[in-house]
C-alpha positions in Angstrom: 0.0 0.0 -0.1 1.0 3.3 -0.5 -0.2 5.4 2.3 0.5 8.8 1.1 1.8 11.1 4.0 0.5 14.5 2.3 -2.8 13.1 1.8 -3.1 11.7 5.3 -2.3 15.2 6.8 -4.1 17.4 4.2 -7.4 15.4 3.3 -8.1 12.3 5.5 -9.7 10.4 2.6 -7.9 7.1 3.4 -10.0 4.4 5.2 -9.1 1.3 6.9 -11.6 -1.6 7.2 -11.3 -5.1 8.5 -13.2 -8.3 8.5 -14.1 -11.0 10.9 -15.2 -13.9 8.7 -12.8 -15.7 6.2 -14.4 -17.8 3.8 -12.5 -19.8 1.3 -13.9 -21.8 -1.5 -12.4 -24.0 -4.3 -11.6 -22.3 -7.6 -10.7 -25.4 -9.8 -11.2 -29.1 -9.6 -7.7 -30.7 -9.2 -7.4 -33.0 -6.3 -6.3 -32.7 -2.7 -3.8 -30.1 -1.7 -3.2 -29.0 -5.3 -6.6 -27.3 -5.3 -6.8 -23.7 -5.2 -8.6 -21.5 -2.7 -10.4 -18.4 -3.2 -10.3 -16.2 0.0 -12.8 -14.0 0.8 -13.2 -11.8 4.1 -16.6 -10.6 4.8 -16.7 -7.4 6.8 -18.7 -6.6 9.9 -20.6 -3.4 9.1 -20.2 -2.6 12.7 -16.5 -1.8 12.2 -17.4 1.3 10.5 -19.1 2.6 13.6 -18.2 0.9 16.7 -20.2 1.2 19.7 -19.6 1.0 23.4 -20.5 -2.8 23.0 -18.2 -3.6 20.2 -14.8 -5.4 20.4 -13.2 -2.1 19.2 -14.0 1.0 21.2 -13.4 4.5 19.9 -13.7 7.9 21.2 -16.3 10.1 19.7 -15.4 11.5 16.3 -13.1 8.6 14.9 -14.0 7.1 11.5 -12.6 4.5 9.2 -9.6 5.6 7.4 -8.0 2.4 6.2 -7.8 -1.4 6.2 -4.8 -3.8 5.4 -5.1 -7.7 5.2 -1.9 -9.9 4.8 -2.0 -13.6 4.1 1.3 -15.6 4.6 1.5 -18.9 2.8 4.6 -20.9 1.6 7.1 -18.2 2.3 4.9 -15.6 0.3 2.7 -12.9 1.3 -0.5 -11.5 -0.3 -1.9 -8.1 0.6 -5.3 -6.7 0.0 -6.3 -3.3 1.3 -9.0 -0.7 1.2 -9.0 3.1 1.4 -11.8 5.8 1.5 -12.0 6.7 -1.9 -11.4 10.3 -3.1 -14.0 9.8 -6.0 -16.7 9.0 -3.6 -15.7 11.3 -0.8 -14.7 14.4 -2.5 -15.6 16.6 0.6 -12.6 15.2 2.3 -14.9 14.6 5.4 -13.9 11.3 6.6 -17.2 10.9 8.6 -18.8 9.8 5.4 -16.4 6.8 5.1 -17.5 3.3 5.8 -16.0 0.0 5.3 -16.8 -2.2 2.3 -18.7 -5.5 2.9 -16.1 -7.9 2.1 -12.3 -8.3 0.7 -11.5 -11.0 -1.8 -7.7 -10.3 -2.8 -9.1 -9.2 -6.3 -10.0 -12.8 -7.0 -6.7 -14.3 -6.3 -6.5 -17.7 -5.5 -4.1 -19.5 -2.9 -2.6 -23.2 -2.7 -4.0 -25.6 -0.1 -1.9 -26.1 2.9 -1.4 -25.3 6.7 0.6 -22.9 8.9 -1.2 -19.9 7.2 -1.1 -16.5 9.1 -3.7 -14.0 8.5 -3.3 -10.4 9.8 -5.6 -7.5 9.7 -5.0 -4.0 10.6 -7.6 -1.0 11.0 -6.9 2.5 11.1 -9.3 5.1 12.3 -9.0 8.9 12.2 -10.5 12.1 13.4 -10.8 15.6 12.1 -7.8 16.5 14.3 -5.7 14.2 12.2 -5.1 11.7 15.0 -5.1 8.1 14.3 -6.0 5.0 16.3 -4.8 1.3 15.1 -6.6 -1.8 15.9 -4.8 -5.2 15.0 -5.7 -8.8 15.2 -4.5 -11.9 13.6 -5.0 -15.6 13.3 -2.1 -18.1 13.1 -1.6 -21.7 12.0 -4.7 -21.4 9.7 -5.3 -24.5 7.6 -6.4 -24.0 3.9 -7.5 -27.7 3.4 -11.0 -27.7 2.9 -13.2 -26.5 -0.2 -14.7 -23.9 2.1 -13.3 -22.6 5.5 -14.6 -19.9 7.7 -12.9 -18.4 10.7 -13.3 -15.5 12.9 -10.7 -12.8 13.2 -11.4 -9.9 15.5 -12.0 -11.5 18.7 -8.9 -9.8 20.4 -8.3 -6.6 19.0 -5.2 -4.6 20.2 -5.6 -0.9 20.1 -3.0 1.7 19.8 -2.6 5.3 19.1 -5.1 8.2 19.4 -2.1 10.7 20.0 -0.6 13.1 17.7 1.3 12.0 14.5 3.8 13.8 12.5 6.7 14.0 9.9 10.2 13.1 10.6 12.4 14.6 7.9 15.9 15.9 7.1 19.1 13.9 6.0 20.0 10.6 6.8 23.9 9.7 6.9 23.4 6.7 4.7 23.1 9.2 1.9 21.2 6.4 0.0 18.9 7.1 -3.0 15.7 5.0 -3.9 12.7 3.5 -2.4 11.9 3.7 1.3 9.3 1.4 2.8 7.6 1.8 6.0 6.1 -1.1 8.2 3.8 -1.3 10.9 5.0 -3.4 13.9 2.3 -5.6 15.2 2.2 -5.4 19.0 2.2 -9.4 19.3 5.5 -11.2 19.5 6.9 -12.8 16.5 4.2 -11.5 14.0 5.5 -10.2 10.8 5.5 -6.5 10.2 2.9 -5.0 7.8 3.9 -2.7 5.0 2.1 0.9 5.2 4.3 3.2 3.3 6.1 3.6 0.1 8.3 6.8 0.1 11.5 8.0 -1.7 14.9 9.2 -0.3 17.4 11.2 -2.4 21.0 11.3 -1.5 19.7 10.8 2.1 17.2 13.5 2.2 13.9 11.8 3.4 10.5 12.8 4.7 8.5 10.0 6.6 5.4 9.8 9.0 5.6 8.6 12.6 2.9 8.0 15.1 2.7 8.8 18.9 3.0 5.2 20.5 2.5 2.8 17.5 5.9 1.4 16.4 6.9 2.1 12.8 10.0 0.9 10.9 11.4 2.3 7.8 14.0 0.5 5.3 15.7 1.5 2.1 15.3 -0.9 -0.7 17.9 -1.1 -3.6 17.2 -2.3 -7.1 18.0 -5.7 -6.2 15.7 -5.8 -3.2 18.1 -5.7 -0.7 16.7 -3.9 2.5 19.0 -1.5 4.7 17.4 -0.3 8.0 16.9 3.3 8.5 14.7 3.6 11.6 13.6 0.7 13.5 10.6 0.2 15.7 10.2 4.0 16.4 7.3 6.0 17.6 7.1 9.9 17.3 7.7 10.0 21.2 10.9 8.1 20.7 12.2 10.7 18.6 11.1 13.6 20.8 12.4 12.2 24.1 15.9 11.5 22.7 16.6 14.9 21.7 18.8 17.4 23.7 20.1 20.6 23.2 23.4 19.2 21.8 21.6 17.4 18.9 21.3 18.8 15.5 17.7 17.8 15.5 14.6 19.8 16.7 11.0 19.0 17.2 8.3 21.5 16.7 4.5 21.4 17.6 2.1 22.6 15.3 -1.4 23.2 17.0 -4.8 23.1 15.1 -5.6 26.3 13.1 -7.4 27.6 10.2 -5.7 28.4 7.0 -7.4 31.2 4.8 -7.2 31.7 1.1 -8.6 35.0 -0.3 -8.1 34.0 -4.0 -7.0 37.7 -4.8 -10.2 39.2 -3.5 -12.9 38.8 -1.0 -14.1 35.4 -1.7 -12.5 33.6 1.3 -11.9 30.0 1.7 -10.8 28.2 5.1 -9.5 24.9 5.9 -8.5 23.5 9.1 -5.1 22.3 9.5 -2.4 21.1 12.0 -2.4 19.2 14.9 0.9 17.5 14.2 4.5 17.4 15.3 7.5 18.0 12.8 11.0 16.6 13.7 13.5 18.1 11.4 17.4 17.8 11.3 20.5 15.5 10.5 20.8 11.9 11.4 23.8 9.4 11.2 24.0 6.2 9.3 22.4 4.4 12.2 19.4 6.8 12.3 20.7 8.5 15.6 20.4 12.3 15.8 23.8 13.8 15.0 25.5 16.0 17.3 25.2 20.0 16.8 28.4 21.4 15.2 29.7 23.6 12.4 28.7 20.8 10.2 25.2 20.4 11.1 22.6 22.6 12.4 18.8 23.4 12.7 17.9 27.0 12.7 14.5 28.8 13.7 13.5 32.2 14.4 15.0 33.8 17.7 11.9 36.1 18.0 8.1 35.6 17.8 7.0 35.4 14.1 3.1 35.3 13.0 1.9 33.7 9.8 -0.3 35.6 7.3 -3.8 34.2 6.8 -3.5 31.6 9.4 -5.8 31.9 12.6 -6.2 30.2 16.0 -9.1 31.5 18.1 -10.3 29.4 20.7 -14.0 30.4 21.7 -15.6 28.6 24.4 -13.1 26.0 24.3 -13.5 25.3 20.6 -11.5 26.3 17.6 -13.3 29.1 15.8 -13.4 28.9 11.9 -12.9 32.5 11.0 -14.9 32.3 7.5 -18.7 32.2 7.4 -20.7 30.1 5.2 -21.1 33.1 2.8 -17.2 33.2 2.3 -16.6 36.2 4.3 -15.0 36.9 7.7 -16.8 36.3 11.0 -16.1 38.6 13.9 -13.8 37.0 16.6 -16.8 36.6 18.8 -18.3 34.2 16.3 -20.9 36.7 14.8 -21.2 37.8 11.2 -19.7 40.9 9.9 -16.2 40.5 10.6 -12.9 41.5 8.7 -9.3 40.3 8.3 -7.9 43.2 10.4 -10.0 42.2 13.5 -8.4 38.7 13.2 -4.9 40.0 13.3 -4.4 39.3 17.1 -5.2 35.8 16.5 -2.6 35.0 13.7 -0.9 31.7 14.4 2.5 32.7 15.9 5.6 30.9 16.3 6.8 31.4 20.0 10.7 30.9 20.3 12.0 28.9 23.2 11.7 25.2 24.2 8.9 24.0 26.3 8.0 20.2 26.0 4.8 20.6 28.0 3.2 23.0 25.5 0.8 21.8 23.4 -1.2 24.9 22.4 1.4 27.5 20.6 3.5 26.9 17.6 6.7 26.3 19.5 9.8 24.2 19.5 9.3 21.3 22.2 12.7 19.2 22.0 16.2 19.4 20.6 18.8 22.0 19.9 18.6 25.5 20.9 18.5 28.0 17.8 21.5 29.9 19.4 23.5 26.9 18.9 23.0 26.7 15.3 26.5 27.3 14.3 26.3 25.7 11.1 23.8 28.0 9.9 25.8 31.1 10.3 26.2 33.1 7.0 23.5 30.9 5.3 20.8 33.2 3.7 17.4 33.2 4.9 16.3 32.7 1.3 17.9 29.2 1.4 16.1 27.0 3.7 18.1 23.9 2.9 22.0 23.8 2.6 24.5 21.1 2.9 24.9 21.7 6.6 21.8 23.8 7.7 18.0 23.3 7.6 15.9 26.1 8.5 12.6 26.0 10.2 10.4 28.7 8.5 7.0 29.3 10.2 5.4 30.7 7.1 5.7 27.4 5.4 3.2 25.9 7.9 0.3 26.9 5.3 1.7 24.6 2.5 2.7 21.6 4.7 6.3 22.3 4.2 7.8 22.9 7.5 10.1 20.0 6.5 11.3 22.6 3.6 11.5 20.2 0.7 9.4 17.8 -1.4 11.0 14.8 -3.2 14.3 16.0 -4.4 13.3 19.7 -4.5 13.9 22.4 -2.1 10.5 24.1 -1.1 9.2 27.7 -1.6 6.3 29.4 0.1 4.1 28.8 -2.7 5.5 25.4 -3.6 2.4 23.3 -2.6 0.0 24.5 -5.2 -0.1 23.4 -8.9 0.0 26.1 -11.5 -1.9 26.0 -14.8 -0.2 27.0 -17.8 -1.3 30.3 -19.3 -0.4 31.3 -23.0 -1.0 34.9 -22.3 1.7 35.5 -19.9 5.4 34.1 -19.6 5.1 30.6 -17.9 8.2 28.9 -16.8 8.8 26.1 -14.3 11.8 26.6 -12.2 13.2 24.2 -9.9 16.1 23.7 -7.3 17.5 20.4 -5.9 18.4 19.5 -2.6 22.4 19.4 -1.8 24.0 16.4 -3.3 20.9 15.3 -5.3 21.6 16.9 -8.8 23.8 14.5 -11.0 23.9 11.8 -8.1 20.1 11.0 -7.2 18.7 12.7 -10.1 20.1 12.4 -13.6 17.1 14.1 -15.4 13.7 15.4 -15.3 10.9 14.6 -17.6 8.8 17.6 -17.9 5.1 16.9 -19.2 2.2 19.0 -20.1 -1.0 17.0 -19.3 -4.6 17.8 -20.5 -6.2 18.3 -17.0 -5.3 19.4 -13.5 -4.5 16.3 -11.5 -3.2 15.0 -7.9 -0.8 12.4 -7.5 -2.8 9.4 -6.0 -0.9 6.8 -8.0 2.6 6.0 -7.3 3.3 4.9 -10.8 2.0 8.0 -12.5 5.4 9.2 -13.6 6.2 5.8 -15.3 2.8 5.8 -16.9 3.4 9.4 -18.4 6.8 8.4 -19.5 5.8 5.3 -21.2 2.8 6.7 -22.9 4.4 9.7 -24.3 7.3 7.5 -25.9 10.2 8.2 -23.4 12.7 5.4 -24.2 14.5 3.1 -21.7 12.0 3.4 -18.8 12.9 0.7 -16.0 10.3 -1.7 -15.0 7.8 -0.3 -17.6 4.4 -1.7 -16.6 1.5 0.7 -16.9 -0.5 0.4 -13.9 -3.3 3.1 -14.2 -5.7 3.3 -17.3 -6.5 6.8 -15.8 -3.3 8.5 -16.9 -3.8 11.8 -18.6 -3.0 12.8 -22.1 0.6 14.2 -22.5 0.3 17.0 -24.9 4.1 18.2 -24.6 7.2 16.6 -23.0 10.8 17.4 -22.7 13.8 15.7 -21.1 16.0 17.8 -19.1 19.5 16.6 -18.1 20.6 17.0 -14.5 24.3 16.9 -13.6 26.3 18.0 -10.6 26.7 21.4 -12.2 23.2 22.2 -12.8 21.5 21.9 -9.4 18.8 24.4 -10.4 17.0 25.0 -13.7 13.9 26.4 -15.7 11.9 25.5 -18.7 9.6 27.9 -20.5 6.3 26.7 -22.0 5.2 30.1 -23.1 5.8 29.3 -27.0 3.8 26.1 -27.1 0.3 26.3 -28.6 -2.8 24.9 -27.4 -1.8 24.3 -23.9 -3.7 26.9 -22.1 -5.0 26.0 -18.8 -3.2 22.7 -18.9 -1.0 21.4 -16.1 2.9 21.0 -16.1 4.4 18.1 -14.2 8.0 17.2 -13.5 9.0 13.6 -13.0 12.5 13.2 -11.6 14.4 10.0 -12.6 17.8 8.3 -12.1 19.8 6.5 -14.7 21.2 2.9 -13.9 22.7 0.8 -16.7 21.0 3.1 -19.2 17.6 2.5 -17.9 15.4 5.5 -16.3 14.2 4.8 -12.9 11.5 7.1 -12.2 10.6 8.5 -8.8 7.2 6.8 -7.8 5.3 10.0 -7.9 5.6 13.2 -9.8 5.7 16.7 -8.7 3.2 19.1 -9.8 4.9 22.2 -8.8 5.4 20.6 -5.3 8.6 22.0 -4.1 9.4 23.8 -7.2 10.5 27.5 -7.0 7.9 30.0 -8.4 7.5 30.9 -12.2 9.5 34.3 -11.7 12.3 34.7 -14.1 15.6 34.8 -12.5 17.6 38.0 -11.8 21.1 36.7 -13.2 22.4 38.1 -16.4 23.1 35.5 -19.2 26.8 35.9 -20.6 27.3 32.7 -22.5 25.6 29.8 -24.4 26.1 26.1 -23.5 25.3 23.0 -25.6 25.3 19.4 -24.2 23.8 16.0 -25.1 21.4 14.6 -22.4 22.6 12.0 -19.9 24.1 11.7 -16.5 27.6 12.2 -17.5 26.7 13.2 -20.3 26.5 10.5 -23.0 29.9 9.6 -24.1 28.7 9.1 -27.7 26.0 9.1 -30.2 24.2 6.5 -32.0 24.2 6.4 -35.7 21.1 7.3 -37.1 19.5 7.8 -33.6 17.4 10.7 -32.7 19.5 12.1 -29.6 18.2 15.2 -27.6 20.4 18.2 -26.8 20.0 21.0 -24.5 21.0 24.5 -25.3 21.1 26.9 -22.4 21.8 30.6 -21.5 24.1 30.5 -18.4 25.6 33.3 -16.2 29.1 33.6 -15.0 28.6 30.9 -12.5 27.3 28.4 -14.9 23.6 29.0 -13.5 20.7 29.7 -15.8 20.7 33.4 -16.7 18.4 36.1 -18.3 18.8 36.7 -22.0 19.4 40.2 -23.3 16.2 39.9 -25.3 13.6 37.1 -25.1 13.6 35.4 -27.5 17.1 35.3 -28.8 18.3 34.1 -31.9 21.1 31.3 -32.0 22.9 29.5 -34.6 24.1 26.0 -34.4 27.4 25.0 -36.3 27.8 21.3 -36.8 30.3 19.1 -38.7 27.8 16.5 -39.8 24.2 15.8 -39.4 21.1 17.9 -38.6 19.2 19.2 -35.6 15.4 18.9 -35.5 12.6 20.2 -33.3 10.9 16.7 -32.5 12.0 13.5 -30.9 11.4 11.6 -34.2 13.7 13.8 -36.1 11.3 14.7 -38.6 11.2 18.4 -38.6 14.6 19.8 -39.4 16.1 23.1 -38.1 16.8 25.5 -40.7 18.3 28.9 -40.1 18.5 30.7 -36.9 16.5 29.4 -34.0 14.9 31.3 -31.2 16.0 30.5 -27.6 13.0 31.5 -25.5 13.6 32.3 -21.7 17.3 30.6 -21.3 16.6 26.8 -22.4 15.7 25.0 -25.5 15.6 21.3 -26.5 16.5 20.1 -29.9 17.5 16.7 -31.1 20.4 15.8 -33.5 20.5 12.8 -35.9 24.1 11.8 -37.6 23.4 9.6 -40.6 26.6 9.1 -42.9 29.7 9.3 -40.5 31.3 7.2 -37.9 33.8 9.1 -35.6 33.8 12.3 -34.0 31.7 15.3 -34.8 31.9 18.8 -33.5 29.0 21.0 -32.5 29.1 24.6 -31.7 26.3 27.0 -30.6 26.8 30.8 -31.2 24.6 34.0 -31.3 23.3 35.1 -34.7 24.8 38.2 -36.2 21.6 40.1 -35.8 21.5 40.0 -32.0 22.6 43.3 -30.1 24.3 41.6 -27.5 26.3 38.5 -28.5 26.7 35.9 -25.7 29.9 33.9 -25.8 29.9 30.4 -27.2 31.4 28.8 -24.1 30.9 25.3 -25.1 31.4 23.5 -28.2 31.2 19.6 -28.0 33.0 16.9 -29.7 31.2 13.5 -29.5 32.0 10.2 -31.2 29.3 8.6 -33.4 29.2 4.8 -33.5 26.9 2.1 -34.9 23.9 1.0 -33.0 24.1 -2.7 -31.7 21.0 -4.4 -33.4 17.9 -5.4 -31.4 17.8 -9.0 -30.2 14.9 -9.2 -27.9 11.1 -8.5 -28.0 10.0 -7.6 -24.5 6.6 -7.1 -23.5 5.1 -4.6 -20.9 1.5 -4.9 -19.6 -0.5 -3.9 -16.6 0.0 -5.7 -13.3 -3.8 -6.4 -13.7 -6.2 -6.1 -16.5 -9.9 -5.8 -16.0 -12.9 -7.3 -17.8 -14.8 -4.0 -17.9 -12.2 -1.9 -19.6 -9.4 -2.1 -22.3 -5.6 -2.3 -21.2 -2.5 -0.7 -22.9 0.1 -3.4 -23.7 3.7 -2.3 -25.0 5.9 -4.4 -27.3 9.4 -3.1 -27.4 12.4 -4.1 -29.3 15.6 -4.1 -27.3 19.3 -5.1 -27.2 20.9 -8.0 -25.0 20.8 -5.7 -22.0 17.1 -4.9 -22.3 17.9 -1.4 -23.3 15.2 -0.3 -26.1 17.0 0.0 -29.5 15.4 1.0 -32.8 16.0 -0.8 -36.1 17.4 1.8 -38.7 16.8 0.0 -41.8 13.6 -2.2 -41.5 10.4 -2.5 -39.8 9.5 -5.3 -37.6 6.2 -7.2 -37.7 5.3 -8.7 -34.4 2.6 -11.5 -34.0 0.5 -11.0 -30.9 -0.6 -14.3 -28.9 -2.3 -14.9 -25.5 -3.9 -17.8 -23.7 -7.0 -15.8 -22.9 -10.0 -17.7 -23.9 -11.9 -14.5 -24.7 -9.1 -11.9 -24.9 -8.4 -9.8 -28.3 -5.9 -7.2 -29.3 -6.8 -3.9 -30.8 -5.2 -0.8 -32.2 -5.2 2.0 -29.8 -8.3 4.1 -29.6 -10.5 1.3 -31.4 -10.7 -1.4 -28.5 -13.8 -3.5 -28.9 -13.9 -3.1 -32.9 -11.8 -4.7 -35.4 -9.2 -7.1 -33.4 -5.8 -7.5 -34.7 -3.4 -10.4 -34.6 0.0 -8.3 -35.2 1.5 -4.9 -34.7 4.5 -3.1 -36.6 7.4 -1.4 -35.2 8.5 0.9 -37.9 12.1 2.2 -39.0 13.6 4.3 -36.2 11.0 3.4 -33.8 11.4 1.3 -30.6 7.9 0.7 -29.1 4.1 -0.2 -30.5 1.3 0.3 -28.3 -1.7 -1.9 -28.5 -5.0 -2.5 -26.3 -6.1 -5.7 -24.9 -9.5 -6.5 -23.7 -10.8 -9.9 -22.0 -14.2 -10.5 -20.8 -13.5 -13.6 -18.5 -11.6 -13.5 -15.3 -8.6 -15.7 -15.8 -4.8 -15.9 -15.5 -3.2 -15.6 -19.0 0.2 -15.5 -20.7 1.3 -13.0 -23.4 3.8 -14.2 -26.1 5.2 -13.1 -29.4 6.9 -14.3 -32.6 8.2 -12.2 -35.5 9.6 -15.1 -37.7 13.1 -13.6 -37.5 16.1 -13.3 -35.4 14.5 -11.5 -32.5 14.0 -13.7 -29.3 10.6 -13.6 -27.6 10.8 -12.8 -23.9 7.1 -13.8 -22.8 5.4 -11.9 -20.1 3.7 -14.5 -17.8 0.7 -14.7 -15.5 -1.2 -11.5 -16.3 -4.2 -11.5 -14.0 -7.5 -10.6 -15.8 -9.8 -9.5 -12.9 -13.6 -9.0 -12.9 -13.5 -5.7 -10.4 -17.0 -6.5 -9.1 -19.8 -4.0 -8.9 -19.4 -0.3 -9.3 -19.3 1.9 -6.3 -19.8 5.3 -7.6 -20.2 7.2 -10.8 -18.7 10.2 -12.8 -20.1 12.2 -15.7 -17.4 12.3 -18.3 -17.3 14.9 -21.2 -15.5 18.0 -22.7 -14.9 21.3 -20.4 -15.9 23.4 -23.3 -18.5 22.1 -25.8 -19.1 24.3 -28.9 -22.4 26.1 -29.7 -24.9 24.4 -31.8 -22.9 21.2 -31.7 -23.7 17.8 -30.7 -21.6 16.8 -27.8 -21.3 13.4 -26.0 -21.3 13.3 -22.3 -21.1 9.7 -20.6 -22.2 8.5 -17.2 -19.4 6.1 -16.2 -19.5 3.8 -13.4 -16.3 3.0 -11.4 -15.0 0.8 -8.6 -11.9 1.3 -6.3 -9.7 -1.7 -7.1 -6.3 -0.2 -5.4 -5.8 2.9 -3.5 -5.8 5.8 -5.9 -6.8 3.6 -8.7 -10.4 3.1 -9.9 -11.7 1.0 -13.0 -14.8 0.9 -14.9 -17.3 -1.4 -13.4 -20.8 -2.7 -14.0 -23.4 -0.6 -11.8 -26.2 -2.4 -9.9 -29.2 -3.1 -12.1 -32.0 -0.6 -12.5 -30.4 2.7 -11.5 -32.5 5.7 -12.2 -30.8 8.7 -13.5 -32.3 12.3 -13.5 -30.6 14.9 -15.7 -30.7 18.6 -15.0 -28.6 21.5 -16.3 -28.6 25.2 -15.6 -29.3 26.7 -19.0 -33.1 25.8 -19.0 -34.6 25.8 -22.6 -31.5 27.0 -24.4 -30.0 23.6 -24.0 -31.3 19.8 -24.4 -30.3 16.3 -23.8 -30.6 13.8 -26.5 -30.5 9.9 -26.5 -28.3 9.5 -29.6 -26.1 11.7 -31.8 -28.6 11.0 -34.7 -31.5 12.6 -32.7 -29.4 15.5 -31.4 -28.5 16.5 -35.0 -32.2 16.2 -36.1 -33.5 18.2 -33.0 -35.7 15.4 -32.3 -36.2 13.0 -29.4 -35.4 15.3 -26.8 -34.8 14.2 -23.4 -36.7 16.6 -21.3 -35.0 18.6 -18.4 -35.7 16.7 -15.3 -36.5 13.4 -17.0 -35.7 10.0 -15.5 -33.5 7.5 -17.7 -34.0 4.0 -16.4 -30.6 2.5 -16.7 -29.7 -0.9 -16.1 -26.3 -2.2 -16.9 -25.8 -5.6 -18.6 -23.5 -7.3 -20.8 -20.5 -5.7 -19.4 -21.3 -2.2 -20.2 -20.0 0.4 -18.0 -21.3 3.7 -19.3 -24.6 5.6 -20.3 -24.2 8.0 -23.2 -26.3 11.2 -23.4 -25.9 13.9 -26.0 -26.1 17.5 -25.4 -26.5 20.6 -27.5 -26.9 24.4 -26.7 -27.8 27.4 -28.7 -26.0 29.7 -26.4 -22.5 31.2 -26.8 -20.0 33.9 -25.5 -18.4 31.5 -22.9 -21.5 30.9 -20.9 -20.8 28.7 -17.8 -23.2 26.0 -16.8 -23.3 22.7 -15.0 -25.0 19.3 -15.7 -26.2 17.6 -12.7 -27.2 13.8 -12.6 -29.1 12.7 -9.6 -29.6 8.9 -8.9 -31.7 6.6 -6.7 -28.3 5.6 -5.0 -26.5 8.7 -3.9 -23.0 7.3 -4.7 -24.0 7.4 -8.3 -25.1 11.1 -8.4 -22.5 13.2 -10.2 -22.4 16.4 -11.9 -20.0 18.3 -14.3 -19.4 22.0 -15.0 -18.6 23.5 -18.3 -18.6 26.4 -20.7 -20.5 27.0 -23.8 -19.2 29.1 -26.6 -15.9 27.7 -28.0 
C-alpha cells in the first residue's frame, strides 16, 4: 500500500476496514492439496461505527481511514487493502467513510496447505488528524477444505489516538531510492505489515511516525536488498531522545485555520495542523547527529506570526474565521467581521523550548537556535543547505515545515499546482537539494497534461513516460488506465553542475489551462528509474524569471555524464542553455534570442522523431531549448557549437562546443512485453511491445520495420489498435523504422490468469510476459459524468455517465453498476440547451430528453457507461453545469463546463 503522508495530513480520505469472517472456496477441480482456494473476508458493518459494546471502542469523532489484510503462505505474502476513496468522498470529510462489505484479494487464489497466518489492521482517524490502530491476527490456519470460515477480530489490540507527525531531514546513509515503512504488530513474533512507500534522495527523506504505534523504515535497492533506516520507532521516541546538543529539533503545530482569499474577498478556510514536525540531521544508524559547525537546525529567535493563518479558541473550541457566505466572522463568532479584526489571532511561532506546551506553535525538543553554528552565514532565502536546515514558520500553510518535497527545495508557494497560461510568460523553475543533482537525479521529464490532477497513483510518472514515448524506462508496466494525455514532453539533463534550472512553456500552442508536471529519474545501466510519484509544482520555485544575467551559451547532449557518444541514425536530445558567469541559468538580453548551431555533420530537429529539421537561426526562449540531433553518414567524432546570430545586439559567448563520437547501434535482439499488473474485464488495457538489445535497453532498427505477431492464452481476450478497442481485433503490430515501441490495447471478458507471447519469424528472441491476471472488478461503487470542458455552440456533444470501482488505493476502473439505477438529468441553462438519446437525434433536434426526466438505466452485458448527448444554442463563454442525480447517492454526479468555443 502507499499511504501517502501528504494526503493523510491534508485530506483524510484514507479508510481502513477489516473483516471477521474468512470464507474460502475452491476455484478449480484438481485434487487434494493441489486445489486452489479463493479467499473472501466478509466485513462486519459494525466496524465502521463501533459502539460501546463493540470489540473495538473508539472515542467520539473517529472514523474508518484504511484497512490492510496480509495472508502469509508457503514463504509468500498476499496483501489486500481498502481506502476511503476520494472519488466517492470529494468533500474530504472522513465521517462519510464506511468499510466495504468484503475483501476478496481481487479474485486471487491460494494453494491448499497449513500454517497460514492472517493479519488485519484497521486505522481510524478524526478531524484533528489523529489516528487509532486496531490489530488482530490468526495463526496456524489451515487451507485444506473446499470452504473454510474463521473469525478474526475477537482480541483486537488498540494503539494510538495521540498526535502524529513528519520526521524529515538528511540520513547519514546518503542513500537514494525506495523507502518502505512497516507497522510493527504489538504481538511477539508477528510479521511487520507494510504501510508506506516513500522515496529518499541522497539521504534526504520525509516519513511519518505516530505517537505510540511503532513503525520501521527500510531503504530498498534495485536488487531488493533492504537496509534499516529507523527500526521500531514512535514519534515519542524521537522527541524524548533529543537534547540541546543534537542537530535535530521537534516542533509542535497546533490546529488552526488556513485562509485563502483568491486575490479578492471570496474567502475559503481549511482546518489544518495538530501534528509534530521533527527536523534535522541523522547519522547512518538513524541516530540524531550532534550539533556542530557541520550540522545545525535554525529557527527564528523572536516571535513570528503567519499571514492568513488563525487560531481563535472560543468557549473551548477552535473557531473557523470564515462564514458560510465566504466572508469573515467577527472574533466573537458573529457575522460581519474583517481580516484586520483577526490580526491578534494569527498563528504565531513562539521561540524557546517547552516540551509541555501543546497549544502554541513552539519548539518542544532538541537543539537551541542560538547553537545553530552551521547556519551562520547561510541566507534566509535558502531553507536547505549541505549543513543547515531552517524551520520557516510561514511554510506551515503549505505543509512544508520540512522544507523540501521529493528532491526539490521548497518555497512558500510550492504546494500549489500552476496551470499554464499562454497570455503570460510561464516557466517552471526548480532547485535540487544538496547532493541530489547528478547523483540521485540524472534528469527530469517535464510533461504537459490535459487536465489538473493530483498524484494518488505511485506509478503515474512511469505511465506518463511510457505513454509519451520516453525510451529506456525501467520496469515499465502501465498500472493506471486513468493516466492523463500528454500534450508536450521534454527531457532535461541534471548534472552535478546544474542543481537548479527552468523550462519555459510560453511558446507552446494549445496548452492554455493545462498542467505542467516534473518527474525526476535516475539512470542505472542505461535505464531510467522514475521517482514513484511526480511533482506538480510541489517543491518548485515559483515561475518568476531569475535575476542573473546571461553571458554565454552552452550545449550538451542529455545524460548523467553526459552520454559519451551518439548512435548513428539515432535521434538524440540536446539542451541549449543561456548561463551566467557561475554556470547557472541566466536572463537573456532579449527574449526570444536568436542562435545559430554549427555542426560538422548531421542535422538538428525540433521533435523527438527527427522529422522537422531546424533551418536557419533558431529562437531561444527564456534561457533553455531542447533540440534533437541525428547523424547519418559518419562514424567518428563530430563537432557541434552554438553561437549567437549576427543580428543580435548583445553577443553571448559560445562557451561550449562539443566533440562527440558517433558509433553504430547494436541491433535489437529481443522482443519485450510490458503490460499492466492487472487487466480488468470491464475496460481496455494498454500493452507495449518493445525491441531491445541484449541488456534490455530499447534500441530501434534503422533500416527495416518489424512485424510482431500477438498471442495470448486468454479464452476471450483480443488485441486492438489504440483507440479502437472493442472493434476490429488485430493479430499483429508493426514497429516502424527508427521506432522502438508499439502500443496496442487488450480486452478480455473472462476473469483468468493468462500469458502473453510474441513471434516475429526472424532473429528476435521473444521474452514472454507470464501470469497476467484478468480480473472482474465486481460491482461499481460510484459514477462520474465524463465529457468535454468546453462544448461548442450548436454542436452535438457526447457526455457519458461512467461507473467505477476502487480496485487499489488511488486506482479506479470501470465497473458494472447495480441493475435498475434511475438517473435524472438537469442543467442550469433551461430551454436553451437539451439532452438527446443519440447523436442522430441530437443533429435532427428530435427525441429530446426533457429537463428533469428520468432515464431508467440498467447495465448488462459488461457495459459500464450511459451515453447522453447535449446541444446548446448559447455562446459567448457561458458557464453551466450538468447535474445527474440517482436513486443511489453514490451514483449521483455533476460536471461544470462552458458553452461558446
